[in-house]
C-alpha positions in Angstrom: 74.0 -24.2 37.8 70.5 -22.9 36.9 71.3 -19.5 38.6 74.5 -19.2 36.4 72.5 -19.9 33.3 70.0 -17.1 34.3 72.9 -14.7 34.9 74.4 -15.7 31.5 71.1 -15.0 29.8 70.9 -11.6 31.5 74.4 -10.7 30.3 73.5 -11.9 26.8 70.6 -9.5 26.9 73.1 -6.6 27.4 75.6 -7.7 24.7 73.3 -8.9 22.0 71.9 -5.5 20.9 75.3 -4.5 19.5 75.0 -7.4 17.0 71.3 -7.1 16.1 71.0 -3.3 16.1 69.0 -1.9 13.2 68.5 1.7 11.9 65.5 2.1 14.1 65.3 0.9 17.7 62.5 1.0 20.2 62.4 1.0 24.0 59.0 0.4 25.7 58.3 0.8 29.4 55.0 -0.7 30.5 53.0 -1.2 33.7 49.7 -2.7 34.3 47.6 -5.4 36.1 45.1 -8.1 35.6 43.7 -11.3 37.0 45.0 -14.9 37.1 43.6 -18.4 37.7 45.1 -21.9 37.9 43.7 -25.1 36.5 46.4 -27.0 38.4 45.1 -29.8 40.6 46.9 -28.2 43.6 44.7 -25.2 43.3 41.4 -27.1 43.4 39.3 -27.2 46.6 40.4 -30.4 48.4 39.0 -32.2 51.5 39.6 -35.2 53.7 36.3 -36.1 55.4 36.4 -39.9 55.3 38.8 -40.6 58.2 36.9 -40.3 61.5 39.1 -40.4 64.6 42.2 -39.4 62.5 41.8 -36.2 60.5 39.4 -33.7 58.9 41.2 -31.3 56.6 39.9 -28.9 54.0 42.0 -26.4 51.9 41.5 -24.1 48.9 43.9 -21.8 47.1 42.8 -18.9 45.0 44.8 -16.6 42.7 43.8 -12.9 42.7 44.9 -9.8 40.9 48.4 -9.3 39.5 50.8 -6.4 38.8 53.6 -6.1 36.3 56.4 -3.7 35.3 58.5 -4.4 32.3 61.1 -2.9 30.0 61.2 -4.0 26.3 64.1 -3.4 23.9 63.5 -4.0 20.2 66.6 -4.5 18.1 64.5 -4.3 14.9 60.9 -4.4 13.8 60.3 -7.9 15.0 62.8 -9.1 17.6 63.3 -7.8 21.2 64.0 -8.7 24.8 61.8 -8.0 27.8 62.9 -7.7 31.5 59.9 -8.0 33.7 59.0 -7.8 37.4 55.6 -9.6 38.1 53.7 -9.8 41.4 50.8 -12.3 41.7 48.5 -12.1 44.8 46.7 -15.1 46.2 44.9 -16.5 49.2 44.9 -19.8 51.1 42.0 -21.3 53.1 42.6 -24.0 55.6 40.5 -25.9 58.1 42.3 -28.6 60.1 41.1 -31.0 62.8 43.8 -33.5 63.5 42.5 -35.9 66.0 45.2 -38.6 66.0 46.9 -41.2 63.8 47.6 -44.9 63.6 51.2 -46.1 63.7 51.0 -49.8 62.7 48.2 -51.0 65.1 48.7 -48.3 67.7 46.6 -45.1 67.9 48.3 -41.9 69.0 46.1 -39.1 70.2 46.9 -35.6 68.9 43.7 -33.5 69.3 44.9 -30.5 67.4 41.8 -28.4 66.4 42.1 -25.1 64.5 39.5 -22.5 63.6 39.1 -22.1 59.8 41.2 -19.2 58.4 42.1 -17.5 55.1 45.6 -16.0 54.7 47.2 -13.9 51.9 50.3 -15.0 50.0 52.0 -14.0 46.8 54.5 -15.0 44.0 57.0 -12.3 42.9 59.2 -13.0 39.9 61.9 -11.5 37.7 62.2 -12.9 34.2 63.9 -12.3 30.9 61.9 -13.1 27.7 62.5 -13.2 24.0 59.9 -11.0 22.2 58.6 -11.5 18.7 56.3 -8.9 17.2 54.6 -9.3 13.8 54.3 -5.8 12.3 55.3 -4.2 9.0 55.9 -0.8 10.3 56.8 0.8 13.6 53.7 3.1 13.4 51.3 0.3 12.7 48.2 0.8 14.9 47.6 -2.8 16.0 50.0 -5.8 15.9 50.2 -9.2 17.7 53.2 -10.5 19.5 54.5 -13.6 21.4 57.1 -14.1 24.1 58.9 -16.9 25.9 61.3 -16.6 28.8 62.6 -17.8 32.2 63.6 -16.4 35.5 63.5 -16.6 39.3 60.6 -16.3 41.7 60.0 -15.6 45.4 57.1 -16.8 47.6 55.9 -14.5 50.3 53.4 -15.5 53.0 53.0 -16.6 56.6 55.4 -19.5 57.1 53.3 -21.3 59.7 49.8 -20.9 58.3 50.5 -20.9 54.5 54.0 -21.9 53.3 54.3 -24.9 55.6 50.7 -26.0 54.9 50.1 -25.6 51.1 51.2 -28.2 48.6 54.0 -26.0 47.2 56.2 -26.7 50.2 58.1 -24.2 52.4 60.9 -23.3 50.1 60.6 -19.6 49.0 62.7 -19.4 45.9 63.2 -21.3 42.6 63.0 -21.1 38.8 60.1 -20.4 36.5 59.2 -20.7 32.8 56.9 -18.2 31.1 55.2 -17.8 27.7 52.4 -15.8 26.3 51.2 -13.4 23.7 48.9 -10.5 23.0 48.1 -7.4 21.0 49.4 -3.8 21.2 47.4 -0.8 20.1 49.3 2.4 19.4 47.3 5.3 20.9 49.9 7.9 19.6 53.6 8.2 19.0 54.5 7.7 22.6 51.6 5.6 24.1 50.5 2.0 23.6 47.7 0.0 25.1 48.7 -3.6 25.7 46.5 -6.7 26.2 48.2 -9.9 26.9 47.6 -13.5 28.1 50.3 -15.7 29.6 51.1 -18.9 31.3 53.7 -19.3 34.1 55.0 -22.5 35.7 57.2 -22.5 38.8 59.4 -25.5 39.7 59.7 -26.9 43.2 63.0 -28.8 43.8 62.0 -30.7 47.0 58.9 -32.4 45.6 58.9 -36.0 44.3 57.4 -36.9 40.9 53.8 -38.2 41.0 51.1 -38.6 38.5 48.4 -37.5 40.9 48.1 -35.6 44.2 48.8 -37.5 47.4 45.5 -38.0 49.3 46.3 -40.1 52.3 45.5 -39.4 55.9 49.1 -38.6 56.8 49.1 -35.1 55.5 51.3 -33.5 58.2 54.6 -34.5 59.8 53.9 -36.1 63.2 57.6 -36.2 64.3 57.9 -32.4 63.8 54.7 -31.8 65.6 55.6 -33.9 68.6 59.1 -32.2 68.8 58.1 -28.6 68.2 54.3 -28.3 68.0 54.7 -27.1 64.4 52.2 -28.1 61.7 54.0 -28.8 58.4 52.9 -30.7 55.3 54.7 -34.0 54.6 56.9 -33.9 51.5 54.9 -36.6 49.7 52.0 -34.1 49.5 54.2 -31.4 47.7 53.8 -30.8 44.0 56.7 -30.8 41.5 55.4 -27.8 39.5 52.6 -25.2 39.9 51.2 -23.6 36.8 48.7 -20.7 36.3 47.3 -18.5 33.5 46.6 -14.8 33.5 45.4 -11.8 31.5 46.6 -8.3 31.9 45.9 -4.8 30.5 48.8 -2.3 30.6 49.8 1.2 29.5 53.1 1.4 27.7 55.4 4.4 27.0 57.4 4.1 23.8 60.7 5.7 23.1 62.2 5.2 19.6 65.3 6.6 17.9 66.9 6.3 14.5 70.6 5.7 14.1 72.3 8.6 12.4 73.8 7.8 9.0 77.3 9.1 8.4 77.4 11.5 5.4 79.8 10.8 2.6 
């Protein structure tokens, strides 16, 4: 159902210009990059060091640089739509020493010890946003803007050492919500310099709602480990959403045209 809504929004982006077209239209193609960080609890350094004989576990996720490519179409001086591809790089650190676990009053020996490691992973997304620019003229040098949108994302990373370990869970795809704003500076008729800040939240369908992160000793699925030897986070440790903030600087190419008036 959510995928159908996204496809309907994309179709609307193609049909709507015929109703909102003004005498002067503008198409902007931009590309740039920046840096992101997350204040989400799932991104904070986290450690279990109080369960001797059961588990020692330490993890830390860090967001890194980002890259974006977008196409903006303005129907008039203030309203437009943006189609954007965004790629966010990140890293994941893990140190796991899983000695064993208690099931009721029985202790089961596991003795799974790993060397600490850091692995890369990323979030790629495609979104459609409503753009609102506050400017009096198309040739104004500096003007602010805001946008809000939604889309789809794809997680990429090592399945065994990242996607099955981190609190996002192993599912690779889902929906996202995005909003932000910034300032554009017109260098000349065809070039703009764009500085923006944004927030993006991705939704995880499998996770259960909780007011705080799960911090118990049973962090990994013992049944799966005994059956296949695979280390995978238990679903009670997954988060429902993951939110991060970012800033980017980009160069934009502007193409504008005027609609010809018919002569009487």
